[in-house]
MDAnalysis code that builds the backbone (N, CA, C; Angstrom):
import MDAnalysis as mda
import numpy as np

u = mda.Universe.empty(510, n_residues=170, atom_resindex=np.repeat(np.arange(170), 3), trajectory=True)
u.add_TopologyAttr("name", ["N", "CA", "C"] * 170)
u.add_TopologyAttr("resid", np.arange(1, 171))
u.add_TopologyAttr("resname", ["MET", "THR", "PHE", "ARG", "SER", "ALA", "LEU", "ALA", "ALA", "ARG", "ALA", "ARG", "LYS", "ARG", "LEU", "ALA", "GLY", "ILE", "ARG", "ARG", "ARG", "ALA", "GLN", "ASP", "PRO", "ARG", "PHE", "LEU", "ARG", "VAL", "MET", "GLY", "ARG", "PHE", "VAL", "HIS", "GLU", "LYS", "LEU", "LEU", "VAL", "VAL", "ASN", "PHE", "GLU", "VAL", "PRO", "LEU", "HIS", "GLY", "GLU", "PRO", "ILE", "ARG", "LEU", "ALA", "ASP", "VAL", "LEU", "TRP", "ALA", "GLY", "GLU", "VAL", "GLU", "PRO", "ARG", "LEU", "LEU", "GLU", "LEU", "LEU", "PRO", "ALA", "LEU", "LEU", "VAL", "ARG", "ARG", "PRO", "SER", "LEU", "PHE", "SER", "ASP", "ARG", "GLY", "ALA", "LEU", "PRO", "PRO", "ASP", "LEU", "ALA", "SER", "ALA", "VAL", "ALA", "ALA", "LEU", "GLN", "GLN", "ASP", "ARG", "GLU", "PRO", "GLU", "SER", "PHE", "ARG", "GLY", "ILE", "ALA", "GLY", "GLN", "ASP", "VAL", "HIS", "ARG", "TRP", "LEU", "GLY", "ARG", "LEU", "GLY", "ARG", "LYS", "GLY", "LYS", "VAL", "PRO", "ALA", "ARG", "LEU", "LYS", "SER", "PHE", "ARG", "PHE", "THR", "PRO", "GLU", "ASP", "GLN", "ARG", "LEU", "LEU", "ALA", "HIS", "LEU", "ALA", "LYS", "GLU", "LEU", "GLY", "VAL", "SER", "GLU", "THR", "ASP", "VAL", "VAL", "ARG", "ARG", "GLY", "LEU", "ARG", "ALA", "LEU", "VAL"])
u.atoms.positions = np.array([
    [0.858, -1.183, 0.000],
    [0.000, 0.000, 0.000],
    [0.898, 1.237, 0.000],
    [0.639, 2.133, -0.898],
    [1.445, 3.347, -0.998],
    [0.989, 4.356, 0.056],
    [1.840, 5.353, 0.238],
    [1.530, 6.403, 1.216],
    [0.242, 7.123, 0.846],
    [0.082, 7.414, -0.439],
    [-1.109, 8.139, -0.902],
    [-2.384, 7.327, -0.651],
    [-2.365, 6.046, -0.958],
    [-3.562, 5.218, -0.758],
    [-3.843, 5.026, 0.739],
    [-2.796, 4.940, 1.551],
    [-2.992, 4.823, 3.000],
    [-3.613, 6.101, 3.558],
    [-3.140, 7.224, 3.077],
    [-3.692, 8.510, 3.514],
    [-5.151, 8.647, 3.090],
    [-5.464, 8.242, 1.868],
    [-6.840, 8.300, 1.370],
    [-7.737, 7.370, 2.186],
    [-7.237, 6.202, 2.551],
    [-8.028, 5.259, 3.350],
    [-8.311, 5.843, 4.735],
    [-7.310, 6.478, 5.336],
    [-7.511, 7.109, 6.652],
    [-8.537, 8.239, 6.558],
    [-8.473, 9.015, 5.484],
    [-9.408, 10.127, 5.300],
    [-10.835, 9.599, 5.125],
    [-10.993, 8.514, 4.333],
    [-12.322, 7.926, 4.149],
    [-12.881, 7.400, 5.469],
    [-12.021, 6.784, 6.255],
    [-12.448, 6.244, 7.551],
    [-12.874, 7.375, 8.492],
    [-12.100, 8.456, 8.490],
    [-12.432, 9.607, 9.348],
    [-13.747, 10.256, 8.901],
    [-13.938, 10.414, 7.596],
    [-15.172, 10.988, 7.066],
    [-16.377, 10.115, 7.422],
    [-16.217, 8.797, 7.359],
    [-17.310, 7.893, 7.726],
    [-17.658, 8.064, 9.208],
    [-16.648, 8.248, 10.043],
    [-16.889, 8.470, 11.473],
    [-17.615, 9.775, 11.723],
    [-17.238, 10.825, 11.008],
    [-17.899, 12.129, 11.153],
    [-19.350, 12.033, 10.696],
    [-19.586, 11.361, 9.592],
    [-20.962, 11.207, 9.099],
    [-21.822, 10.418, 10.087],
    [-21.222, 9.394, 10.704],
    [-21.944, 8.599, 11.696],
    [-22.312, 9.455, 12.907],
    [-21.362, 10.261, 13.366],
    [-21.611, 11.137, 14.516],
    [-22.650, 12.210, 14.181],
    [-22.665, 12.660, 12.937],
    [-23.620, 13.702, 12.534],
    [-25.055, 13.183, 12.542],
    [-25.253, 11.888, 12.558],
    [-26.593, 11.310, 12.626],
    [-26.985, 10.934, 14.058],
    [-26.065, 11.076, 14.986],
    [-26.312, 10.726, 16.386],
    [-27.351, 11.678, 16.990],
    [-28.262, 11.183, 17.815],
    [-29.281, 12.051, 18.425],
    [-28.698, 13.194, 19.260],
    [-27.545, 12.960, 19.902],
    [-26.932, 14.038, 20.691],
    [-26.516, 15.196, 19.796],
    [-25.897, 14.887, 18.668],
    [-25.473, 15.926, 17.737],
    [-26.677, 16.683, 17.198],
    [-27.717, 15.940, 16.804],
    [-28.909, 16.570, 16.245],
    [-29.617, 17.441, 17.285],
    [-29.626, 17.003, 18.545],
    [-30.250, 17.787, 19.611],
    [-29.489, 19.097, 19.828],
    [-28.143, 19.022, 19.858],
    [-27.321, 20.223, 20.062],
    [-27.471, 21.167, 18.876],
    [-27.359, 20.657, 17.668],
    [-27.505, 21.509, 16.486],
    [-28.911, 22.094, 16.422],
    [-29.914, 21.295, 16.773],
    [-31.288, 21.779, 16.778],
    [-31.479, 22.932, 17.745],
    [-30.811, 22.864, 18.898],
    [-30.911, 23.956, 19.881],
    [-30.229, 25.217, 19.363],
    [-29.037, 25.075, 18.782],
    [-28.307, 26.232, 18.275],
    [-29.039, 26.871, 17.089],
    [-29.655, 26.048, 16.244],
    [-30.418, 26.576, 15.112],
    [-31.696, 27.238, 15.629],
    [-32.337, 26.609, 16.611],
    [-33.558, 27.171, 17.208],
    [-33.299, 28.552, 17.806],
    [-32.139, 28.735, 18.406],
    [-31.769, 30.024, 19.009],
    [-31.204, 31.005, 17.984],
    [-31.140, 30.582, 16.719],
    [-30.596, 31.408, 15.630],
    [-29.128, 31.780, 15.863],
    [-28.391, 30.837, 16.444],
    [-26.968, 31.030, 16.665],
    [-26.162, 30.501, 15.485],
    [-26.680, 29.468, 14.842],
    [-26.018, 28.869, 13.687],
    [-27.030, 28.672, 12.566],
    [-26.519, 28.631, 11.354],
    [-27.315, 28.313, 10.173],
    [-26.672, 27.085, 9.560],
    [-27.482, 26.111, 9.202],
    [-26.970, 24.880, 8.610],
    [-27.631, 24.643, 7.263],
    [-26.973, 23.845, 6.436],
    [-27.514, 23.568, 5.107],
    [-28.126, 22.169, 5.025],
    [-28.478, 21.626, 6.188],
    [-29.175, 20.349, 6.239],
    [-30.296, 20.481, 7.274],
    [-31.219, 19.569, 7.225],
    [-32.376, 19.678, 8.104],
    [-32.071, 19.079, 9.468],
    [-32.369, 19.863, 10.502],
    [-32.240, 19.367, 11.871],
    [-33.557, 19.626, 12.596],
    [-33.956, 18.697, 13.461],
    [-35.166, 18.956, 14.241],
    [-34.876, 20.036, 15.281],
    [-35.698, 21.077, 15.330],
    [-35.489, 22.158, 16.278],
    [-35.697, 21.635, 17.691],
    [-34.886, 22.125, 18.591],
    [-34.899, 21.646, 19.975],
    [-34.900, 22.868, 20.882],
    [-35.910, 23.016, 21.710],
    [-36.031, 24.201, 22.548],
    [-35.659, 23.988, 23.998],
    [-35.328, 22.777, 24.381],
    [-35.000, 22.475, 25.776],
    [-33.512, 22.741, 26.043],
    [-33.155, 22.977, 27.310],
    [-31.720, 23.122, 27.643],
    [-30.951, 21.855, 27.263],
    [-29.703, 22.043, 26.891],
    [-28.877, 20.918, 26.445],
    [-27.751, 20.670, 27.439],
    [-27.200, 19.460, 27.388],
    [-26.110, 19.098, 28.289],
    [-24.792, 19.633, 27.737],
    [-23.962, 20.120, 28.623],
    [-22.653, 20.655, 28.249],
    [-21.783, 19.561, 27.623],
    [-21.857, 18.363, 28.173],
    [-21.066, 17.245, 27.636],
    [-21.456, 16.944, 26.196],
    [-22.737, 17.086, 25.879],
    [-23.182, 16.838, 24.502],
    [-22.630, 17.894, 23.550],
    [-22.549, 19.132, 24.005],
    [-22.004, 20.199, 23.158],
    [-20.516, 19.942, 22.900],
    [-19.789, 19.564, 23.941],
    [-18.360, 19.272, 23.775],
    [-18.167, 18.083, 22.830],
    [-19.018, 17.084, 22.945],
    [-18.940, 15.918, 22.076],
    [-19.267, 16.306, 20.628],
    [-20.334, 17.065, 20.440],
    [-20.748, 17.472, 19.091],
    [-19.748, 18.445, 18.473],
    [-19.015, 19.169, 19.308],
    [-18.021, 20.113, 18.814],
    [-16.878, 19.453, 18.068],
    [-16.697, 18.162, 18.281],
    [-15.662, 17.439, 17.527],
    [-16.083, 17.266, 16.071],
    [-17.391, 17.267, 15.822],
    [-17.897, 17.164, 14.455],
    [-18.056, 18.553, 13.847],
    [-18.607, 19.488, 14.630],
    [-18.873, 20.852, 14.151],
    [-18.126, 21.849, 15.038],
    [-16.934, 22.308, 14.620],
    [-16.122, 23.201, 15.450],
    [-16.788, 24.536, 15.788],
    [-17.770, 24.965, 15.009],
    [-18.452, 26.225, 15.328],
    [-19.119, 26.158, 16.696],
    [-19.517, 24.965, 17.105],
    [-20.121, 24.800, 18.427],
    [-19.121, 25.156, 19.523],
    [-17.879, 24.694, 19.350],
    [-16.835, 24.991, 20.341],
    [-16.469, 26.469, 20.325],
    [-16.549, 27.078, 19.172],
    [-16.240, 28.501, 19.057],
    [-17.252, 29.347, 19.837],
    [-18.487, 28.933, 19.831],
    [-19.561, 29.663, 20.508],
    [-19.680, 29.345, 21.993],
    [-19.301, 28.148, 22.389],
    [-19.592, 27.640, 23.723],
    [-19.152, 28.541, 24.877],
    [-17.893, 28.999, 24.946],
    [-17.507, 29.830, 26.096],
    [-18.316, 31.125, 26.205],
    [-18.579, 31.771, 25.080],
    [-19.362, 33.012, 25.109],
    [-20.803, 32.734, 25.529],
    [-21.342, 31.603, 25.131],
    [-22.703, 31.256, 25.542],
    [-22.779, 31.001, 27.043],
    [-21.735, 30.413, 27.603],
    [-21.733, 30.176, 29.048],
    [-21.677, 31.492, 29.822],
    [-21.092, 32.525, 29.222],
    [-21.043, 33.837, 29.864],
    [-22.355, 34.578, 29.645],
    [-22.843, 34.605, 28.412],
    [-23.988, 35.440, 28.055],
    [-25.347, 34.763, 28.188],
    [-25.408, 33.465, 27.914],
    [-26.700, 32.775, 27.894],
    [-26.602, 31.420, 28.593],
    [-26.261, 31.409, 29.866],
    [-26.069, 30.127, 30.569],
    [-27.342, 29.295, 30.669],
    [-28.509, 29.899, 30.479],
    [-29.758, 29.147, 30.584],
    [-29.940, 28.148, 29.432],
    [-29.098, 28.201, 28.408],
    [-29.172, 27.228, 27.319],
    [-28.736, 25.837, 27.766],
    [-28.043, 25.777, 28.906],
    [-27.441, 24.521, 29.344],
    [-28.115, 24.011, 30.609],
    [-28.323, 22.712, 30.647],
    [-28.970, 22.118, 31.815],
    [-27.983, 21.895, 32.952],
    [-26.731, 21.758, 32.647],
    [-25.715, 21.502, 33.674],
    [-24.536, 22.442, 33.480],
    [-24.453, 23.452, 34.327],
    [-23.364, 24.426, 34.201],
    [-22.379, 24.286, 35.343],
    [-22.473, 23.221, 36.096],
    [-21.674, 23.035, 37.301],
    [-20.177, 23.017, 37.041],
    [-19.604, 21.856, 37.081],
    [-18.155, 21.696, 36.944],
    [-17.767, 21.727, 35.466],
    [-17.009, 22.741, 35.094],
    [-16.547, 22.873, 33.718],
    [-15.174, 22.225, 33.591],
    [-14.859, 21.650, 32.431],
    [-13.500, 21.166, 32.199],
    [-12.516, 22.336, 32.335],
    [-11.279, 22.082, 32.765],
    [-10.326, 23.176, 33.021],
    [-10.114, 24.125, 31.843],
    [-10.014, 23.596, 30.624],
    [-9.784, 24.477, 29.480],
    [-10.997, 25.370, 29.214],
    [-12.180, 24.836, 29.404],
    [-13.397, 25.625, 29.209],
    [-13.552, 26.650, 30.335],
    [-13.250, 26.247, 31.559],
    [-13.329, 27.175, 32.694],
    [-12.365, 28.342, 32.501],
    [-11.200, 28.066, 31.978],
    [-10.211, 29.121, 31.712],
    [-10.717, 30.086, 30.642],
    [-11.300, 29.547, 29.581],
    [-11.825, 30.403, 28.509],
    [-12.981, 31.255, 29.017],
    [-13.866, 30.676, 29.821],
    [-15.008, 31.414, 30.365],
    [-14.519, 32.519, 31.302],
    [-13.537, 32.205, 32.144],
    [-13.004, 33.212, 33.077],
    [-12.393, 34.385, 32.319],
    [-11.688, 34.101, 31.234],
    [-11.095, 35.179, 30.435],
    [-12.188, 36.040, 29.803],
    [-13.225, 35.419, 29.281],
    [-14.309, 36.179, 28.657],
    [-15.080, 37.012, 29.683],
    [-15.217, 36.508, 30.885],
    [-15.914, 37.270, 31.920],
    [-15.183, 38.562, 32.246],
    [-13.880, 38.582, 32.002],
    [-13.093, 39.791, 32.220],
    [-12.824, 40.524, 30.908],
    [-13.516, 40.141, 29.860],
    [-13.374, 40.725, 28.534],
    [-11.934, 40.643, 28.027],
    [-11.291, 39.508, 28.326],
    [-9.954, 39.241, 27.805],
    [-10.048, 38.155, 26.752],
    [-9.086, 38.144, 25.851],
    [-9.029, 37.107, 24.836],
    [-8.444, 35.850, 25.469],
    [-9.171, 34.730, 25.448],
    [-8.652, 33.515, 26.083],
    [-7.558, 32.861, 25.249],
    [-6.869, 31.934, 25.881],
    [-5.938, 31.077, 25.133],
    [-6.774, 30.269, 24.151],
    [-6.129, 29.598, 23.232],
    [-6.913, 28.792, 22.289],
    [-7.691, 27.735, 23.067],
    [-8.883, 27.463, 22.608],
    [-9.772, 26.512, 23.272],
    [-10.050, 25.352, 22.334],
    [-9.492, 24.209, 22.634],
    [-9.687, 22.978, 21.861],
    [-9.471, 23.185, 20.366],
    [-8.400, 23.887, 20.040],
    [-8.043, 24.112, 18.644],
    [-8.657, 25.349, 18.022],
    [-9.505, 26.063, 18.757],
    [-10.121, 27.287, 18.256],
    [-9.312, 28.468, 18.793],
    [-8.901, 29.356, 17.920],
    [-8.096, 30.513, 18.323],
    [-8.857, 31.385, 19.320],
    [-8.154, 31.950, 20.278],
    [-8.763, 32.783, 21.304],
    [-9.521, 33.970, 20.737],
    [-9.009, 34.575, 19.670],
    [-9.694, 35.727, 19.076],
    [-11.028, 35.315, 18.459],
    [-11.110, 34.089, 17.921],
    [-12.369, 33.607, 17.361],
    [-13.396, 33.351, 18.462],
    [-12.935, 32.889, 19.610],
    [-13.825, 32.668, 20.748],
    [-14.282, 34.017, 21.311],
    [-13.355, 34.971, 21.409],
    [-13.651, 36.271, 22.025],
    [-14.618, 37.109, 21.186],
    [-14.582, 36.988, 19.880],
    [-15.430, 37.836, 19.036],
    [-16.909, 37.560, 19.249],
    [-17.256, 36.372, 19.749],
    [-18.657, 36.048, 19.972],
    [-19.225, 36.767, 21.184],
    [-18.387, 37.219, 22.083],
    [-18.862, 37.863, 23.299],
    [-19.686, 39.105, 22.979],
    [-19.244, 39.907, 22.034],
    [-19.973, 41.105, 21.644],
    [-21.177, 40.828, 20.768],
    [-21.250, 39.639, 20.177],
    [-22.364, 39.318, 19.274],
    [-23.537, 38.678, 19.997],
    [-23.306, 38.179, 21.186],
    [-24.371, 37.528, 21.947],
    [-24.896, 38.486, 22.998],
    [-26.129, 38.318, 23.355],
    [-26.701, 39.193, 24.372],
    [-27.047, 40.533, 23.770],
    [-26.875, 41.575, 24.536],
    [-27.187, 42.908, 24.036],
    [-26.088, 43.373, 23.105],
    [-26.481, 43.991, 22.029],
    [-25.570, 44.407, 20.970],
    [-24.459, 45.314, 21.490],
    [-23.219, 44.907, 21.268],
    [-22.073, 45.748, 21.587],
    [-21.725, 45.836, 23.064],
    [-22.440, 45.112, 23.934],
    [-22.148, 45.183, 25.361],
    [-21.151, 44.098, 25.720],
    [-20.177, 44.453, 26.515],
    [-19.233, 43.482, 27.053],
    [-19.388, 43.487, 28.564],
    [-18.970, 42.417, 29.223],
    [-19.138, 42.375, 30.667],
    [-18.397, 43.515, 31.350],
    [-19.034, 44.117, 32.346],
    [-18.405, 45.199, 33.109],
    [-17.592, 44.592, 34.243],
    [-16.544, 45.259, 34.624],
    [-15.732, 44.808, 35.751],
    [-16.077, 45.641, 36.962],
    [-16.225, 44.974, 38.076],
    [-16.570, 45.658, 39.309],
    [-15.331, 46.327, 39.883],
    [-15.433, 47.595, 40.152],
    [-14.374, 48.353, 40.818],
    [-15.002, 49.035, 42.010],
    [-14.304, 49.057, 43.109],
    [-14.852, 49.759, 44.270],
    [-13.915, 50.904, 44.637],
    [-14.517, 52.005, 45.048],
    [-13.762, 53.194, 45.417],
    [-14.187, 53.629, 46.812],
    [-13.311, 54.261, 47.502],
    [-13.630, 54.801, 48.821],
    [-13.704, 56.320, 48.681],
    [-14.936, 56.820, 48.605],
    [-15.164, 58.249, 48.477],
    [-15.402, 58.857, 49.857],
    [-14.974, 60.086, 50.002],
    [-15.279, 60.819, 51.222],
    [-16.759, 61.208, 51.177],
    [-17.352, 61.555, 52.301],
    [-18.758, 61.975, 52.274],
    [-18.999, 63.157, 51.331],
    [-18.052, 64.081, 51.260],
    [-18.193, 65.223, 50.352],
    [-18.182, 64.757, 48.893],
    [-17.294, 63.803, 48.556],
    [-17.256, 63.253, 47.201],
    [-18.571, 62.561, 46.875],
    [-19.129, 61.838, 47.821],
    [-20.389, 61.135, 47.601],
    [-21.533, 62.116, 47.360],
    [-21.565, 63.194, 48.128],
    [-22.603, 64.211, 47.920],
    [-22.457, 64.850, 46.541],
    [-21.223, 65.177, 46.162],
    [-20.974, 65.774, 44.847],
    [-21.382, 64.816, 43.728],
    [-21.050, 63.555, 43.873],
    [-21.392, 62.551, 42.874],
    [-22.916, 62.414, 42.746],
    [-23.602, 62.357, 43.870],
    [-25.061, 62.257, 43.852],
    [-25.688, 63.509, 43.237],
    [-25.141, 64.678, 43.565],
    [-25.657, 65.933, 43.024],
    [-25.482, 65.982, 41.506],
    [-24.290, 65.613, 41.020],
    [-24.039, 65.619, 39.577],
    [-24.933, 64.609, 38.858],
    [-25.115, 63.442, 39.447],
    [-25.965, 62.419, 38.829],
    [-27.397, 62.927, 38.704],
    [-27.887, 63.567, 39.757],
    [-29.265, 64.080, 39.729],
    [-29.393, 65.213, 38.720],
    [-28.401, 66.114, 38.710],
    [-28.441, 67.267, 37.816],
    [-28.359, 66.851, 36.351],
    [-27.526, 65.865, 36.062],
    [-27.361, 65.413, 34.678],
    [-28.407, 64.376, 34.280],
    [-29.097, 63.807, 35.251],
    [-30.109, 62.804, 34.945],
    [-29.521, 61.470, 34.522],
    [-28.352, 61.131, 35.056],
    [-27.695, 59.860, 34.744],
    [-27.329, 59.169, 36.052],
    [-26.817, 57.950, 35.952],
    [-26.413, 57.222, 37.149],
    [-25.071, 57.756, 37.656],
    [-24.747, 57.417, 38.881],
    [-23.465, 57.835, 39.451],
    [-22.309, 57.205, 38.676],
    [-22.502, 55.997, 38.203],
    [-21.469, 55.341, 37.399],
    [-21.225, 56.114, 36.109],
    [-22.289, 56.602, 35.480],
    [-22.138, 57.384, 34.252],
    [-21.428, 58.709, 34.515],
    [-21.626, 59.294, 35.696],
    [-20.916, 60.526, 36.054],
    [-19.421, 60.247, 36.111],
    [-19.046, 59.126, 36.741],
    [-17.628, 58.765, 36.821],
    [-17.072, 58.497, 35.440],
    [-17.842, 57.783, 34.588],
    [-17.383, 57.515, 33.217],
    [-17.163, 58.814, 32.441],
    [-18.099, 59.735, 32.551],
    [-17.954, 61.018, 31.833],
    [-16.743, 61.797, 32.346],
    [-16.531, 61.729, 33.647],
    [-15.366, 62.410, 34.211],
    [-14.059, 61.817, 33.682],
    [-13.993, 60.494, 33.582],
    [-12.802, 59.850, 33.054],
    [-12.564, 60.247, 31.602],
    [-13.626, 60.268, 30.821],
    [-13.480, 60.625, 29.402],
    [-13.096, 62.094, 29.242],
    [-13.557, 62.945, 30.143],
    [-13.209, 64.364, 30.066],
    [-11.737, 64.591, 30.360],
    [-11.137, 63.714, 31.146],
    [-9.722, 63.854, 31.496],
    [-8.791, 63.334, 30.417],
    [-9.306, 62.568, 29.500],
    [-8.454, 61.975, 28.456],
    [-8.248, 62.938, 27.327],
])
C-alpha cells in the first residue's frame, strides 16, 4: 500500500466516522438547539430543539462541528440558561469562560483561536455590550454628595458621572 492510498483510506475512515456522529441524536439535539436560538445556520435539516442541552453533549458534538466549540464559552457567559448543567466545567473551558468574563481574549480553546472565541462575546446578548468589571472606590462623604448631586443634575447614574469624568480627562 502506498503512502497516498494509506492517507486516502484514513481520510475515508475519518469521514465515515464524522458522518456517523452527525446522525447521532446528541449531535442533532445540540444543532437543533443552536439553530432554534438562531446562533447557527446549517444547510441540512435538523429537528429544532427548545429544551436546555447538556454541556457534555455540546463538547462531544463540537468534535464534528467546530463552530459549536467557538460559541460555547461566550454562551456560558452570556446565555447560561441554554445549558442544563453548568456546574463543573472542564479546566480548558473554565479558563476560557473566566477570560471572557473579564473581557480578555482567552488562550486557544480545543483548537479554536482565542480571538475567534472572544469575538462572539460582543455578538451575543445585548448588541455591543461586554461584561463590566466591578471596581470599588472609597469616596469621602463630600465626594459622595458631589457625585449624587451631579448624577441628579445630569439625569444619569453615578457610574455614568464617573465615566464622563474619566473621558473628560483623556
